N, C-alpha and C positions, 0 to 999 in steps of 0.2 A: 504493500500500500504506500509506504513512505517513499520507496524507490520510484514508483510510477508518478507520484505526486510531485516529487522534486524535479524529475526529468521533465514532466509536463510544464511546470512553471518556468524552467530555464529555456526550453525550446519555444514556448509561447512568447516569452519576453523578447527573445531575439527576433522572431517572426513579426510580432506586433510592432516592435520598434522600427523595423524596416518598412512595414506597410503604412504606418502613421507618421513617418519621418521623425521618430523620437528616439533614435539611436543614442543621442547624447544623454537622454534620460535613463536609458538602459545602462550606459557606462557609469553615469553618476550613481545609479542605484547599486551597482555591483561594488563600487568603492565605498559608498556610504554603509552598505550592509556589512561588509567586512570590518569596517572601522567600528561601527556600533556594536557588533558582536563582541569584539575584544574589549571595548569600553564597558559593556554590560558585565562581562565576566570579571574584569578587574574591579568594578564597583561592587560586585557580589562578594569579593574576598573578605573585606572588613565586616560587612553585614552578616555573612555566614559565620565568620569566626565568633562574632558577638552572640548570635542566637544559638549556635551549636554549643557554645560554652554554657549559656544559660540553660539550654536543654539538658545538658549533662548534670547540672546542679539539680534541676527539677526531677530528673530520674533518680539520682542518688538520694534525694530527700523523700522520694515516694510520691510526689505530686502527680507525675505522669501516670504511674500505676493506679493511683486513686481515681483519676479521671477515666482511665480505660476501664476500670471496674464498674464505674457508674454507667458507662455507655456500652457495657459488654453485651447486653441482649441485642442491641441494634447492630453492633459491629460483627457479631457472630453471623448474623444473617447476611450482611453485606460482604463479609470476607470469610467465608467458611473454610478457605484453604489456610488461613493464618491461625496457628495454635493460640489458645487463650494464654495470656501471660507473656507472649512474645513481645520484644521491644517494638515491633512494627505497629502494634495496636496503640501504644502510647504515642508514637510519632504521628500516626494518623490523626489521633484525637487533637494533639497540639496544633497540627496544620489546619484542621477544620476550625478549631477555635480561633486561630489567628485570621483565617479567611472571614469568619463570621463577624469579627470585630473590625474588619477592614484594615488589618495590620499587614499590608502587602510586603513590607520589608522583612517582616518576620515570617510570613507565610511561605515564601519561596525557600529559605534555608530549611525550615522545618519540613517542607514537602520533599526536598532533596534527601533529608535524613530518612524520611519515611520510605522513599524509593530504595535507598540503600538497605534498609532493614528488610524490605520485601524481597530484594534481590538475594539476600542471604538464604531465602527459602526457595529460590528458583532452580528447578532441575534442568532448565533449558537455557543456558547462558546465551545472551544475545537476542532472546525472544521474550516478549512481554508475557507475564502470567495473567490469569484471570483477575487476581487481586490487584495487580498493577493497573490493568485497564479500568477496573471499577474505581480505583483511586483517582485516575486521570479523569474519568467521566464526572466524578463529583467535583473535582477542581475546575474543569472546563465549564461546568454549569454555574460557576460563580456563586457559591453559597456565602452570602453576606447579609448581615442584618441591617447595616447602615451604609448606603452608597455615598460615602463622604465626598469623593471627587465630583460626582454629579451634583450633589447638593451645593458644593462650593461654587461650581461653575454657574449654576442657576442663580445663586445669591449675588455673585459678581455681575451677572447680567441684569440685575435690577428686579428679580422676582420678589413679590410680596410674600410668597409662601414657598420658599425653596425646599422646605421639608415635606411638602405635599407628596413628593415622589417616593418617600420612604415606604409608605404602605403599598403602593403599586409595585415598587421594585421587590419588596418582600414577597408578594404574591407571585410575581413573575419568576423570581429566582427559585421559589419552591416548585413551581410547575416545571421549569427547565431542569431542576435537579431530579425530579421524579422521571422526567422524560429521558434524561441521560442515564440514570440507573436502569430504567426499564430497557433502554436500547442496548446497553452493554451486556445485560443478562440475556437478552434475546440473541444478540450476535455471538455469544459464547457457543451456542449450539450449531453454528454454521460450519460446514466442512471447510469452507474457504479460509476461515480464521483458526482452524485447528492448529495446536502446537505441534512441534516435531515429535516423531514417534519414539526416538531414542534420547533419553536424558543424558546429559553430560555434566554430572555434578562435579567431577574432578576438575573440570576446566573453569569453574566459576570462582573468581578471586574473592568474591564477597561471601561465598558460602561459609557458614559456621557449622551447621549440622543439619541433617535431614529433618523435616517437620515430623513430630510424633504423630501417631494415629489419633483419631478423634477420641477414642476411649482413654488415651493416656494424657489428655489435656487436663492440667491441674489448675485450680483456682489460685490466685495470688494470695500469699499469706497476709493476714491483717497486720498493720503496724502497731507498735506500742503507742499509747496516747502521749501527747506532749505534757511536760510538767506544768504546774500552775503558773510558774514564772514565765515560761515560754509562751503559754497561752495568753497571759497578760500582755506580753510584748507584742504578740501577733494582733491581738484585739486593738491595742493602741495604734499600731501601724495602719490597720484597716480603718479605724476611726479617723485618723488624719486624712487619709485619701477620700473618705466620705465627706469630710468637711471641705476639702479642696474642691470636690465635685459640686457641692452645694454653692460654694462661694463663686465658682465660675459660672454656674447656671443662673444664679439670681443676683449677680452683681449689677450695679447700676449701669444702665445703657449709656453708650457713648455715641457721639455723632458719626463716628467712623464704622459703627457696627452695621454691616450690610444685612443682618438678619432682622433688623427692626425690633419689634416688641415680641417676637416669637420665642417663648421660653423653650419650646421643644428644640428649636434650632440651636439655642445656646447649650442645651443639655447634650445634644449630639456632638457639638463642637468640643464640649468639655470632656465627654467620654473619649473622643478621638485623641485629644491632647494628653490626657492622663494615662491612657492604656499602656503605652510603651514604658514610661517611667515607673508605673505601678508594677508591671511584670518584671522589669529589669531590677527592681529593688526587692520584690517579693521572693523571687526564686533564691537569691543568695541568702536573704534573711531566714527564710524557712529552712534552707539547708543548714545554715549555721546553728539554728535551734535544734536541728537533728544531729548536731555534732559532726557535720561533714566538713572536711578541710576545703573551704570554698575556693580559695585562690588556686590551689593545685588542681582541683577538679575542673574549674573553669578553663584553665590553660590547656588541659588535656582535651577537653571538648572543642576548644577553639582551633586546635591544630588541624582538625578535619577540614576546616573551611577552605584553606588554600588549595589542598589537593582536589577537592570537588570542583572548585571554580576553574582550575586549569583544565580539568578533564572535559568540561562541557564546551570549551572554546571551539573545537572543530565542528561540533553539532550546531552551535549557534551560528557560526560563519556560514555553513551550508544552507541553513534555513533562512536566515535573514537576507543573504545575498539573493536567493531565489525570489523571495517576497518583494524585496526592493526593486529588483530588475523587472518583475512582472508589473508592479505598480508604475514604475518609470516608463515602461513601454506602452502604457495605456490600457492595461488589462482590466483595471477596475472600471474605467469609463466604458469599455466595450461590454462588460458584463451588465453594467447599469442600463445601457441602451437595449441589450437583448432581453433583459428581465422586466424592464419597465412596463410594457403593455400587459404582460401576464399578471404582474402584481397589482397594477391599477384595476384590473378586472375583478380582483377579489377585495378591493378597498384598501390596499396597502399604499400609504402615501409615497409618491415617488421621491419626495424630498428626503426621506429617510433611507432610501435604497443605498446610497454611497456608504452611509454609516453601517448598515447591515452587512455589506460586502467586506468592508475594511475590518470590522470587529474581530473576526477569527484570525486576522493576519497581523495586525499591529495595534497595540494599545495606545501609543502616542498619537498615531494617525486618527484613531477613534476619538480621542479627547479633542484633537484639533477640529474634527468635523462637528463635534458637539458645540464647541465654542463658536464656530461659524453659524450654526443654526440658531444659537441663543442670540448672537449679535444681529442676525437678520430678522428673526421673528419676535425676540423678546423673551425674558425669563419665564413668563407665565403663559406663553402660547402652547397650544396643544402639542404641536410638533416638538417643541423644546422639552416638554415633559415626557413625551414618548421617547425621545432620544436619551434623556437622562435615565429613564427606566431601563432602556436597552443596555446602557453602560453598566447599570447596577445589577443586571440579571444575566449577563453573558461574560465570556472570557476570551482571551487571545489563544485560541486552541492550538495553533501551530507553534507559537512561542512556548507554551507550556509543555507540549510534547517534546520539542527539541531540547529544552532545558532538563526536564525531569528524566527522560529516557537517556539523554546524553550523559547524565551524571553516573549512570550504571552501565553504559556502553551497550544499550539495547538498540539494535537496528530493525528488528522485525516487530513492529508495533501492533500487529494483529488488528483487533477491532477497536482500538482506542480512538483513532481519528474519526471513523464513522460515528461512533457513539458521541464523541465530543461535538461534532457538527450537528447531530440531531438535537443535542441540548441547546446549541446556539440558535438553530432555526426555531425551535419551539419557544425559546426565551424571547426572541425578537417578535414573533407573532403574538405571544402572550402579552408582551409589553404594549404593543399597539392596541390589542383588543381591550385590555384592562383599562388603559388610559382613556380610550374612547368611551368606555362605560362610566368611568369615574368623573372625568373632567369635561367631556363634550356636552 
């Protein structure tokens, strides 16, 4: 699937560039794609070192295992191939939590850690497992509670109620997630996406041990309770951040506040502002209360960041170069022209078609399209709210696939891309339909 897709993008970019006299755009796209791929990988090094270090502290302190235990009934159904208590369960939970809170800088490193843990159970190195495809489908369906980027763009565009899309985005992302999970489970049974017949466990550099049979899966042992002193320290810490949240939410308004009098918007902004400092302080504090040597463990976890960031560079270069060349050669404009009559016949606004086509390919381009729509129609226009909901309920599927599978050297992605695209299409259609019902 990925081989055919990459080849198709490269060949189509060259042919379209010649047909539309846009060869310079194709050349610029190739250069820009290669440059941006390396820049992204380098930028990820520090972020990954930070969050993988914090992740190790959370694991040593038992926070990750506790979260995995709480969500165990759901995770077992979604990932039946992963043994209960395996580190992959905790990594998946942390990634989903970061995505839900909109912590994109944290979600990517935690997602790469989850992929590495899932690869340790992979009997077919180089080929995605069912659990990997399910994890990618959930990520590409953009599970998030608060679409902060879209809210901020609408607020900057003069919207009187930029938080109005939070509800529509939440419904749309729920629908796209259900669609993505349903699609990935359906595609699992297709013969075309079947894994190789012969496992090659010995060739897997990430493998730690073969997964135990279902009857051998054990529950995680309960942890000893914290001492009263430790509990008091933790309660005081949580109380401080609760006070910070209330202060930011109900502080006096300023003339520069684009959110106006909307308390909900200030609450959303406060949650986004406090989330990373809260987690960055909570994990070391809780680990210290559990008598974990926090500095040493953080450094051990951070060491993984550099290795993973370097490993994904070739995969990022291949994908971003193909996408940028295709876009530079006029591929998006051609697809827009071809699909416009069909989508207009079913009531899909043609003004949103460029955004729908760009969304699976490039996050930055999608944000730019949203800004243009808000600038043209205004922050409270139906099209702007539809576009903001689309941004909050879909994801850059090809970027996610390139980064996550590149981190564990997976070339055969099986049904991950089709399932991700199904989630994107359903998310876009759900966003338009829900916004039309709510705002029109």
